[in-house]
C-alpha positions as CSV (number, residue, x, y, z in Angstrom):
1,M,173.1,97.3,-13.8
2,L,174.1,97.0,-10.1
3,K,173.8,93.2,-10.5
4,E,176.3,93.3,-13.4
5,F,178.6,95.6,-11.4
6,L,178.6,93.1,-8.5
7,C,179.3,90.3,-10.9
8,R,182.3,92.1,-12.3
9,K,183.6,92.7,-8.8
10,E,182.9,89.0,-8.1
11,L,180.9,90.0,-5.0
12,S,177.8,88.1,-4.1
13,L,174.8,89.6,-2.3
14,Y,175.5,87.3,0.7
15,K,179.1,88.6,1.0
16,L,178.0,92.2,0.5
17,S,175.4,91.7,3.2
18,E,178.0,90.3,5.5
19,I,180.5,93.1,4.9
20,S,178.0,95.9,5.1
21,G,175.6,94.7,7.7
22,I,172.7,95.5,5.4
23,P,170.1,92.7,5.3
24,Y,170.3,90.4,2.3
25,S,166.6,91.0,1.6
26,T,167.2,94.7,1.3
27,L,170.1,94.3,-1.0
28,N,168.2,91.7,-3.1
29,D,165.3,94.2,-3.4
30,I,167.7,97.0,-4.6
31,V,169.5,94.8,-7.1
32,N,166.3,93.3,-8.6
33,H,164.6,96.7,-8.8
34,K,161.8,95.6,-6.4
35,V,162.3,98.9,-4.4
36,D,163.2,102.3,-5.8
37,I,166.7,103.4,-4.6
38,A,165.2,106.8,-4.0
39,N,163.0,105.2,-1.2
40,I,166.0,103.7,0.6
41,R,167.4,105.5,3.7
42,A,170.3,107.7,2.8
43,G,172.5,106.0,5.5
44,I,172.1,102.7,3.7
45,V,172.9,104.2,0.3
46,F,175.9,106.0,1.8
47,K,177.2,102.9,3.4
48,L,176.7,100.8,0.3
49,A,178.3,103.4,-2.0
50,G,181.3,103.5,0.3
51,I,181.8,99.8,0.4
52,L,181.5,99.5,-3.4
53,G,183.9,102.5,-3.9
54,L,181.3,104.6,-5.6
55,S,179.8,108.0,-5.1
56,M,176.2,108.1,-4.1
57,D,175.4,109.5,-7.5
58,E,177.2,106.6,-9.2
59,L,175.3,104.1,-7.1
60,Y,172.0,105.8,-7.9
61,G,172.8,105.6,-11.6
62,L,173.5,101.9,-11.3
63,C,170.2,101.3,-9.4
64,T,168.0,103.4,-11.7
65,R,167.9,101.0,-14.6
66,Q,166.9,102.8,-17.8
67,I,166.8,100.9,-21.0
68,S,166.7,102.6,-24.4
69,V,164.3,101.1,-27.0
70,Y,164.0,101.9,-30.7
71,S,161.4,101.2,-33.3
72,E,163.0,100.9,-36.7
73,E,159.5,100.8,-38.3
74,Y,158.6,104.3,-37.0
75,S,162.1,105.7,-36.2
76,V,161.1,106.4,-32.7
77,N,163.3,106.3,-29.5
78,G,161.9,105.5,-26.2
79,S,163.0,104.5,-22.7
80,V,162.0,102.0,-20.1
81,Y,162.6,102.7,-16.4
82,V,161.5,101.2,-13.1
83,K,159.0,102.9,-10.8
84,N,157.0,101.4,-8.0
85,K,158.1,97.9,-9.0
86,Q,156.8,98.4,-12.5
87,Y,158.5,98.8,-15.8
88,I,157.4,102.1,-17.4
89,L,157.7,102.8,-21.1
90,E,157.9,106.5,-22.2
91,F,158.4,107.9,-25.7
92,Q,157.3,110.8,-27.9
93,Y,155.5,110.5,-31.2
94,H,154.0,113.4,-33.3
95,N,154.7,115.9,-30.5
96,R,152.8,113.8,-28.0
97,V,154.3,112.1,-25.0
98,F,153.2,108.5,-24.3
99,K,153.7,106.8,-21.0
100,E,152.6,103.3,-20.2
101,E,153.0,100.7,-17.5
102,L,154.4,97.6,-19.1
103,C,154.5,94.9,-16.4
104,P,155.8,94.2,-12.9
105,V,159.5,93.8,-12.4
106,K,160.1,90.1,-12.3
107,K,163.0,87.9,-13.5
108,E,161.0,86.6,-16.5
109,A,160.0,90.1,-17.7
110,T,163.5,91.5,-17.2
111,L,164.9,89.0,-19.7
112,F,162.6,90.3,-22.4
113,I,161.8,93.9,-21.3
114,D,163.4,95.5,-24.4
115,S,161.4,93.4,-26.8
116,I,158.2,93.9,-24.7
117,A,158.8,97.6,-24.7
118,E,159.4,97.8,-28.5
119,W,156.3,95.7,-29.2
120,Q,154.1,97.9,-26.9
121,M,155.6,101.1,-28.4
122,E,154.8,100.1,-31.9
123,K,151.3,99.0,-30.9
124,M,150.6,102.4,-29.3
125,I,151.9,104.2,-32.4
126,R,149.7,102.1,-34.7
127,K,146.7,102.9,-32.5
128,Q,147.6,106.6,-32.6
129,E,147.9,106.5,-36.4
130,M,144.5,104.8,-36.7
131,E,142.9,107.5,-34.5
132,E,144.6,110.2,-36.7
133,M,143.3,108.6,-39.9
134,Y,139.8,108.3,-38.3
135,E,139.8,112.0,-37.5
136,L,140.8,112.8,-41.1
137,C,138.0,110.7,-42.4
138,I,135.4,112.4,-40.2
139,K,136.6,115.9,-41.2
140,A,136.5,115.1,-44.9
C-alpha cells in the first residue's frame, strides 16, 4: 500500500531516498514488505512519516499490508498479513482459528496472494471437514 501511495504522489524510491537521506535499500525493503515496519528504528519511521506528510500511525498502516480474502464456497472471511518476510493466512472456521504461512514475500507471490490465500483457506477447510466426518464415523 505504501508503494501505491508513493505512485499517487509521483515519488520514486530514489527521490525519496535522496530527500530523506534514508538508504534506498532500506526504503525498498519497507515498500516491498521484506522487513516489518515494527522492526525499523523509530527515527527512520518518524523522518519518513514527516516527509510524506503522514502521522507515524498512518505510515504504519500503509506498511502493514493486510489483505481480506473470502471463500464464497464456505462463506468464510480471512486475512493475509506479512510477518518475518512471509505471507500469513488467518481465518476462523467452526470456532477454530487457523493460521498458516503461505509463502515468502516476493513479487511473483504478491501478484497472486489473494488467490493463493483463498485456495489455501478452502483446502484447509476441506481437510477440517474431512476430519470432522471421520470423527463422526468412528463414534457411530
